[in-house]
Backbone as XML, in Angstrom:
<?xml version="1.0"?>
<chain id="A" units="angstrom">
  <residue number="1" name="MET">
    <atom name="N" x="63.000" y="115.224" z="139.459"/>
    <atom name="CA" x="64.176" y="115.971" z="139.070"/>
    <atom name="C" x="64.698" y="116.813" z="140.236"/>
  </residue>
  <residue number="2" name="PHE">
    <atom name="N" x="63.800" y="117.559" z="140.878"/>
    <atom name="CA" x="64.215" y="118.403" z="141.988"/>
    <atom name="C" x="63.935" y="117.756" z="143.338"/>
  </residue>
  <residue number="3" name="GLY">
    <atom name="N" x="63.654" y="116.475" z="143.352"/>
    <atom name="CA" x="63.332" y="115.789" z="144.590"/>
    <atom name="C" x="64.484" y="115.751" z="145.569"/>
  </residue>
  <residue number="4" name="SER">
    <atom name="N" x="65.698" y="115.790" z="145.082"/>
    <atom name="CA" x="66.843" y="115.702" z="145.976"/>
    <atom name="C" x="67.301" y="117.063" z="146.485"/>
  </residue>
  <residue number="5" name="ILE">
    <atom name="N" x="66.706" y="118.148" z="145.998"/>
    <atom name="CA" x="67.077" y="119.479" z="146.463"/>
    <atom name="C" x="66.188" y="119.831" z="147.649"/>
  </residue>
  <residue number="6" name="GLY">
    <atom name="N" x="66.826" y="120.105" z="148.770"/>
    <atom name="CA" x="66.091" y="120.435" z="149.983"/>
    <atom name="C" x="66.096" y="121.924" z="150.258"/>
  </residue>
  <residue number="7" name="VAL">
    <atom name="N" x="65.558" y="122.278" z="151.406"/>
    <atom name="CA" x="65.458" y="123.681" z="151.804"/>
    <atom name="C" x="66.852" y="124.274" z="151.989"/>
  </residue>
  <residue number="8" name="PHE">
    <atom name="N" x="67.742" y="123.536" z="152.615"/>
    <atom name="CA" x="69.092" y="124.038" z="152.842"/>
    <atom name="C" x="69.796" y="124.365" z="151.522"/>
  </residue>
  <residue number="9" name="GLU">
    <atom name="N" x="69.637" y="123.510" z="150.533"/>
    <atom name="CA" x="70.272" y="123.738" z="149.241"/>
    <atom name="C" x="69.699" y="124.972" z="148.555"/>
  </residue>
  <residue number="10" name="LEU">
    <atom name="N" x="68.389" y="125.165" z="148.647"/>
    <atom name="CA" x="67.761" y="126.344" z="148.046"/>
    <atom name="C" x="68.242" y="127.628" z="148.712"/>
  </residue>
  <residue number="11" name="ILE">
    <atom name="N" x="68.373" y="127.605" z="150.040"/>
    <atom name="CA" x="68.874" y="128.772" z="150.769"/>
    <atom name="C" x="70.317" y="129.049" z="150.370"/>
  </residue>
  <residue number="12" name="LEU">
    <atom name="N" x="71.116" y="128.011" z="150.242"/>
    <atom name="CA" x="72.515" y="128.171" z="149.840"/>
    <atom name="C" x="72.612" y="128.773" z="148.442"/>
  </residue>
  <residue number="13" name="ILE">
    <atom name="N" x="71.788" y="128.322" z="147.526"/>
    <atom name="CA" x="71.772" y="128.877" z="146.172"/>
    <atom name="C" x="71.370" y="130.348" z="146.207"/>
  </residue>
  <residue number="14" name="LEU">
    <atom name="N" x="70.370" y="130.686" z="146.996"/>
    <atom name="CA" x="69.925" y="132.072" z="147.115"/>
    <atom name="C" x="71.035" y="132.963" z="147.660"/>
  </residue>
  <residue number="15" name="VAL">
    <atom name="N" x="71.748" y="132.499" z="148.662"/>
    <atom name="CA" x="72.855" y="133.272" z="149.238"/>
    <atom name="C" x="73.955" y="133.490" z="148.199"/>
  </residue>
  <residue number="16" name="ILE">
    <atom name="N" x="74.277" y="132.466" z="147.442"/>
    <atom name="CA" x="75.306" y="132.596" z="146.408"/>
    <atom name="C" x="74.881" y="133.601" z="145.347"/>
  </residue>
  <residue number="17" name="VAL">
    <atom name="N" x="73.611" y="133.556" z="144.940"/>
    <atom name="CA" x="73.111" y="134.506" z="143.935"/>
    <atom name="C" x="73.187" y="135.928" z="144.464"/>
  </residue>
  <residue number="18" name="ILE">
    <atom name="N" x="72.822" y="136.124" z="145.718"/>
    <atom name="CA" x="72.885" y="137.462" z="146.314"/>
    <atom name="C" x="74.326" y="137.956" z="146.369"/>
  </residue>
  <residue number="19" name="LEU">
    <atom name="N" x="75.250" y="137.081" z="146.720"/>
    <atom name="CA" x="76.655" y="137.474" z="146.765"/>
    <atom name="C" x="77.200" y="137.803" z="145.378"/>
  </residue>
  <residue number="20" name="LEU">
    <atom name="N" x="76.789" y="137.055" z="144.378"/>
    <atom name="CA" x="77.292" y="137.288" z="143.026"/>
    <atom name="C" x="76.736" y="138.570" z="142.402"/>
  </residue>
  <residue number="21" name="PHE">
    <atom name="N" x="75.452" y="138.789" z="142.537"/>
    <atom name="CA" x="74.815" y="139.899" z="141.842"/>
    <atom name="C" x="74.557" y="141.112" z="142.720"/>
  </residue>
  <residue number="22" name="GLY">
    <atom name="N" x="74.529" y="140.934" z="144.011"/>
    <atom name="CA" x="74.227" y="142.039" z="144.906"/>
    <atom name="C" x="72.733" y="142.235" z="145.046"/>
  </residue>
  <residue number="23" name="ALA">
    <atom name="N" x="72.336" y="142.738" z="146.192"/>
    <atom name="CA" x="70.914" y="142.897" z="146.485"/>
    <atom name="C" x="70.249" y="143.930" z="145.575"/>
  </residue>
  <residue number="24" name="LYS">
    <atom name="N" x="70.997" y="144.928" z="145.126"/>
    <atom name="CA" x="70.413" y="145.977" z="144.288"/>
    <atom name="C" x="70.135" y="145.498" z="142.874"/>
  </residue>
  <residue number="25" name="LYS">
    <atom name="N" x="70.880" y="144.521" z="142.396"/>
    <atom name="CA" x="70.723" y="144.039" z="141.028"/>
    <atom name="C" x="69.670" y="142.940" z="140.897"/>
  </residue>
  <residue number="26" name="LEU">
    <atom name="N" x="69.236" y="142.357" z="141.988"/>
    <atom name="CA" x="68.285" y="141.241" z="141.918"/>
    <atom name="C" x="66.955" y="141.618" z="141.270"/>
  </residue>
  <residue number="27" name="PRO">
    <atom name="N" x="66.343" y="142.773" z="141.590"/>
    <atom name="CA" x="65.093" y="143.113" z="140.897"/>
    <atom name="C" x="65.271" y="143.271" z="139.386"/>
  </residue>
  <residue number="28" name="GLU">
    <atom name="N" x="66.388" y="143.857" z="138.978"/>
    <atom name="CA" x="66.647" y="144.007" z="137.548"/>
    <atom name="C" x="66.852" y="142.643" z="136.898"/>
  </residue>
  <residue number="29" name="LEU">
    <atom name="N" x="67.537" y="141.761" z="137.589"/>
    <atom name="CA" x="67.771" y="140.418" z="137.075"/>
    <atom name="C" x="66.454" y="139.653" z="136.941"/>
  </residue>
  <residue number="30" name="GLY">
    <atom name="N" x="65.581" y="139.794" z="137.924"/>
    <atom name="CA" x="64.271" y="139.150" z="137.867"/>
    <atom name="C" x="63.419" y="139.678" z="136.727"/>
  </residue>
  <residue number="31" name="LYS">
    <atom name="N" x="63.464" y="140.988" z="136.520"/>
    <atom name="CA" x="62.688" y="141.596" z="135.438"/>
    <atom name="C" x="63.196" y="141.117" z="134.079"/>
  </residue>
  <residue number="32" name="ALA">
    <atom name="N" x="64.500" y="141.081" z="133.923"/>
    <atom name="CA" x="65.074" y="140.627" z="132.658"/>
    <atom name="C" x="64.748" y="139.161" z="132.404"/>
  </residue>
  <residue number="33" name="THR">
    <atom name="N" x="64.779" y="138.348" z="133.447"/>
    <atom name="CA" x="64.442" y="136.933" z="133.308"/>
    <atom name="C" x="62.985" y="136.761" z="132.907"/>
  </residue>
  <residue number="34" name="GLY">
    <atom name="N" x="62.101" y="137.528" z="133.521"/>
    <atom name="CA" x="60.682" y="137.463" z="133.184"/>
    <atom name="C" x="60.412" y="137.865" z="131.740"/>
  </residue>
  <residue number="35" name="GLN">
    <atom name="N" x="61.064" y="138.928" z="131.291"/>
    <atom name="CA" x="60.882" y="139.362" z="129.908"/>
    <atom name="C" x="61.408" y="138.316" z="128.934"/>
  </residue>
  <residue number="36" name="THR">
    <atom name="N" x="62.531" y="137.710" z="129.277"/>
    <atom name="CA" x="63.101" y="136.676" z="128.417"/>
    <atom name="C" x="62.165" y="135.482" z="128.308"/>
  </residue>
  <residue number="37" name="LEU">
    <atom name="N" x="61.619" y="135.044" z="129.430"/>
    <atom name="CA" x="60.694" y="133.915" z="129.413"/>
    <atom name="C" x="59.434" y="134.240" z="128.628"/>
  </residue>
  <residue number="38" name="ARG">
    <atom name="N" x="58.924" y="135.460" z="128.765"/>
    <atom name="CA" x="57.722" y="135.872" z="128.043"/>
    <atom name="C" x="57.975" y="135.859" z="126.538"/>
  </residue>
  <residue number="39" name="LEU">
    <atom name="N" x="59.115" y="136.394" z="126.120"/>
    <atom name="CA" x="59.443" y="136.389" z="124.694"/>
    <atom name="C" x="59.642" y="134.973" z="124.164"/>
  </residue>
  <residue number="40" name="PHE">
    <atom name="N" x="60.244" y="134.120" z="124.968"/>
    <atom name="CA" x="60.454" y="132.735" z="124.561"/>
    <atom name="C" x="59.120" y="132.020" z="124.382"/>
  </residue>
  <residue number="41" name="ARG">
    <atom name="N" x="58.204" y="132.219" z="125.327"/>
    <atom name="CA" x="56.880" y="131.586" z="125.215"/>
    <atom name="C" x="56.135" y="132.078" z="123.983"/>
  </residue>
  <residue number="42" name="GLN">
    <atom name="N" x="56.242" y="133.372" z="123.699"/>
    <atom name="CA" x="55.578" y="133.910" z="122.515"/>
    <atom name="C" x="56.168" y="133.323" z="121.248"/>
  </residue>
  <residue number="43" name="ALA">
    <atom name="N" x="57.466" y="133.169" z="121.218"/>
    <atom name="CA" x="58.114" y="132.610" z="120.030"/>
    <atom name="C" x="57.735" y="131.149" z="119.836"/>
  </residue>
  <residue number="44" name="VAL">
    <atom name="N" x="57.641" y="130.402" z="120.926"/>
    <atom name="CA" x="57.294" y="128.988" z="120.831"/>
    <atom name="C" x="55.844" y="128.818" z="120.404"/>
  </residue>
  <residue number="45" name="SER">
    <atom name="N" x="54.957" y="129.634" z="120.945"/>
    <atom name="CA" x="53.541" y="129.494" z="120.623"/>
    <atom name="C" x="53.193" y="130.090" z="119.261"/>
  </residue>
  <residue number="46" name="GLY">
    <atom name="N" x="54.059" y="130.927" z="118.722"/>
    <atom name="CA" x="53.806" y="131.525" z="117.420"/>
    <atom name="C" x="53.014" y="132.811" z="117.476"/>
  </residue>
  <residue number="47" name="LYS">
    <atom name="N" x="52.701" y="133.310" z="118.668"/>
    <atom name="CA" x="51.936" y="134.547" z="118.781"/>
    <atom name="C" x="52.709" y="135.727" z="118.221"/>
  </residue>
  <residue number="48" name="ASP">
    <atom name="N" x="54.010" y="135.737" z="118.423"/>
    <atom name="CA" x="54.826" y="136.841" z="117.950"/>
    <atom name="C" x="54.767" y="136.953" z="116.433"/>
  </residue>
  <residue number="49" name="SER">
    <atom name="N" x="54.872" y="135.831" z="115.760"/>
    <atom name="CA" x="54.839" y="135.874" z="114.295"/>
    <atom name="C" x="53.462" y="136.288" z="113.784"/>
  </residue>
  <residue number="50" name="GLU">
    <atom name="N" x="52.402" y="135.884" z="114.478"/>
    <atom name="CA" x="51.050" y="136.282" z="114.073"/>
    <atom name="C" x="50.853" y="137.779" z="114.246"/>
  </residue>
  <residue number="51" name="GLU">
    <atom name="N" x="51.374" y="138.344" z="115.336"/>
    <atom name="CA" x="51.238" y="139.777" z="115.561"/>
    <atom name="C" x="52.010" y="140.565" z="114.509"/>
  </residue>
  <residue number="52" name="ASN">
    <atom name="N" x="53.186" y="140.084" z="114.144"/>
    <atom name="CA" x="53.966" y="140.769" z="113.114"/>
    <atom name="C" x="53.257" y="140.736" z="111.779"/>
  </residue>
  <residue number="53" name="LYS">
    <atom name="N" x="52.605" y="139.613" z="111.450"/>
    <atom name="CA" x="51.865" y="139.504" z="110.198"/>
    <atom name="C" x="50.728" y="140.506" z="110.174"/>
  </residue>
  <residue number="54" name="GLU">
    <atom name="N" x="50.016" y="140.654" z="111.310"/>
    <atom name="CA" x="48.908" y="141.589" z="111.384"/>
    <atom name="C" x="49.384" y="143.024" z="111.238"/>
  </residue>
  <residue number="55" name="LYS">
    <atom name="N" x="50.502" y="143.349" z="111.839"/>
    <atom name="CA" x="51.045" y="144.711" z="111.738"/>
    <atom name="C" x="51.456" y="145.018" z="110.303"/>
  </residue>
  <residue number="56" name="LYS">
    <atom name="N" x="52.030" y="144.052" z="109.625"/>
    <atom name="CA" x="52.446" y="144.262" z="108.246"/>
    <atom name="C" x="51.248" y="144.461" z="107.332"/>
  </residue>
  <residue number="57" name="LYS">
    <atom name="N" x="50.135" y="143.761" z="107.624"/>
    <atom name="CA" x="48.921" y="143.922" z="106.823"/>
    <atom name="C" x="48.334" y="145.302" z="106.981"/>
  </residue>
  <residue number="58" name="GLU">
    <atom name="N" x="48.419" y="145.864" z="108.200"/>
    <atom name="CA" x="47.878" y="147.178" z="108.480"/>
    <atom name="C" x="48.672" y="148.268" z="107.775"/>
  </residue>
  <residue number="59" name="GLU">
    <atom name="N" x="49.945" y="148.049" z="107.569"/>
    <atom name="CA" x="50.795" y="149.075" z="106.938"/>
    <atom name="C" x="50.570" y="149.034" z="105.496"/>
  </residue>
</chain>
């Protein structure tokens, strides 16, 4: 899938992202992306629903 993307293309994509979001916003963007992926993985694996069930039992 990514076999045709070379180093030059990756650098070009990085430059475009920096121009669009600015260097100051990149850490915030990375953090938000990481949190989104973590929540998505939890939802897919079902861990989130299991934790909610346990919390409801405790209440």
